[in-house]
FILO-568645 format. One record per residue (C-alpha): z, y, x; residue number from 1. Coordinates in nm, 4 decimals. Layout:
<sites>
{z: Z; y: Y; x: X; i: NUM};
...
</sites>
This chain:
<sites>
{z: 8.8431; y: 4.7827; x: 0.9219; i: 1};
{z: 8.7324; y: 4.5049; x: 0.6891; i: 2};
{z: 8.3988; y: 4.6802; x: 0.6385; i: 3};
{z: 8.3358; y: 4.7010; x: 1.0119; i: 4};
{z: 8.4046; y: 4.3290; x: 1.0474; i: 5};
{z: 8.1662; y: 4.2525; x: 0.7621; i: 6};
{z: 7.8942; y: 4.4680; x: 0.9156; i: 7};
{z: 7.9456; y: 4.3032; x: 1.2545; i: 8};
{z: 7.9062; y: 3.9540; x: 1.1120; i: 9};
{z: 7.6001; y: 4.0600; x: 0.9135; i: 10};
{z: 7.4389; y: 4.2201; x: 1.2181; i: 11};
{z: 7.5126; y: 3.9118; x: 1.4253; i: 12};
{z: 7.3533; y: 3.6874; x: 1.1635; i: 13};
{z: 7.0473; y: 3.9120; x: 1.1521; i: 14};
{z: 7.0101; y: 3.9031; x: 1.5306; i: 15};
{z: 7.0429; y: 3.5257; x: 1.5222; i: 16};
{z: 6.7700; y: 3.4930; x: 1.2604; i: 17};
{z: 6.5375; y: 3.7238; x: 1.4523; i: 18};
{z: 6.6074; y: 3.5280; x: 1.7688; i: 19};
{z: 6.5196; y: 3.2015; x: 1.5988; i: 20};
{z: 6.1933; y: 3.3550; x: 1.4785; i: 21};
{z: 6.0976; y: 3.4084; x: 1.8426; i: 22};
{z: 6.1435; y: 3.0393; x: 1.9259; i: 23};
{z: 5.7803; y: 2.9450; x: 1.8590; i: 24};
{z: 5.6954; y: 2.8596; x: 2.2208; i: 25};
{z: 6.0239; y: 2.6892; x: 2.3032; i: 26};
{z: 6.0892; y: 2.3173; x: 2.3377; i: 27};
{z: 6.3036; y: 2.1438; x: 2.0778; i: 28};
{z: 6.6001; y: 2.1345; x: 2.3184; i: 29};
{z: 6.5667; y: 2.5078; x: 2.3872; i: 30};
{z: 6.5562; y: 2.5771; x: 2.0145; i: 31};
{z: 6.8671; y: 2.3653; x: 1.9565; i: 32};
{z: 7.0471; y: 2.5530; x: 2.2346; i: 33};
{z: 6.9532; y: 2.8941; x: 2.0916; i: 34};
{z: 7.0479; y: 2.7977; x: 1.7373; i: 35};
{z: 7.3767; y: 2.6482; x: 1.8550; i: 36};
{z: 7.4597; y: 2.9612; x: 2.0545; i: 37};
{z: 7.3850; y: 3.1861; x: 1.7588; i: 38};
{z: 7.5853; y: 2.9763; x: 1.5153; i: 39};
{z: 7.8700; y: 2.9498; x: 1.7638; i: 40};
{z: 7.8751; y: 3.3259; x: 1.8152; i: 41};
{z: 7.8986; y: 3.3883; x: 1.4426; i: 42};
{z: 8.1656; y: 3.1208; x: 1.4034; i: 43};
{z: 8.3650; y: 3.2551; x: 1.6977; i: 44};
{z: 8.3451; y: 3.6084; x: 1.5631; i: 45};
{z: 8.4653; y: 3.4982; x: 1.2210; i: 46};
{z: 8.7494; y: 3.2820; x: 1.3514; i: 47};
{z: 8.8833; y: 3.5456; x: 1.5920; i: 48};
{z: 8.8394; y: 3.8478; x: 1.3704; i: 49};
{z: 8.5420; y: 3.9847; x: 1.5642; i: 50};
{z: 8.6897; y: 3.9774; x: 1.9139; i: 51};
{z: 8.4445; y: 3.9833; x: 2.2020; i: 52};
{z: 8.6047; y: 3.6867; x: 2.3758; i: 53};
{z: 8.5860; y: 3.4774; x: 2.0585; i: 54};
{z: 8.2227; y: 3.5678; x: 2.0003; i: 55};
{z: 8.1166; y: 3.4931; x: 2.3577; i: 56};
{z: 8.3271; y: 3.1766; x: 2.3691; i: 57};
{z: 8.1753; y: 3.0557; x: 2.0438; i: 58};
{z: 7.8257; y: 3.1257; x: 2.1739; i: 59};
{z: 7.8922; y: 2.9278; x: 2.4908; i: 60};
{z: 8.0400; y: 2.6292; x: 2.3071; i: 61};
{z: 7.7662; y: 2.6366; x: 2.0434; i: 62};
{z: 7.4946; y: 2.6569; x: 2.3084; i: 63};
{z: 7.6348; y: 2.3588; x: 2.4957; i: 64};
{z: 7.6639; y: 2.1549; x: 2.1760; i: 65};
{z: 7.3114; y: 2.2510; x: 2.0713; i: 66};
{z: 7.1772; y: 2.1523; x: 2.4123; i: 67};
{z: 7.3546; y: 1.8164; x: 2.4084; i: 68};
{z: 7.2427; y: 1.7319; x: 2.0537; i: 69};
{z: 6.8820; y: 1.7378; x: 2.1730; i: 70};
{z: 6.9367; y: 1.4578; x: 2.4268; i: 71};
</sites>
């Protein structure tokens, strides 16, 4: 079970990095939102043991924070 959790977090981090690489044509606020959502998803997954609700909740909170930081 621990290995699955580790692989999930690693895959999530990889997806986040690939997503950030595609941010070339985005505004700074859009980039902050995407980075915040990715970081929040990873944080939510880690804090809740990989639960879907924790991952999605973390992504939402991170995205909102990232969007507001750009103001």
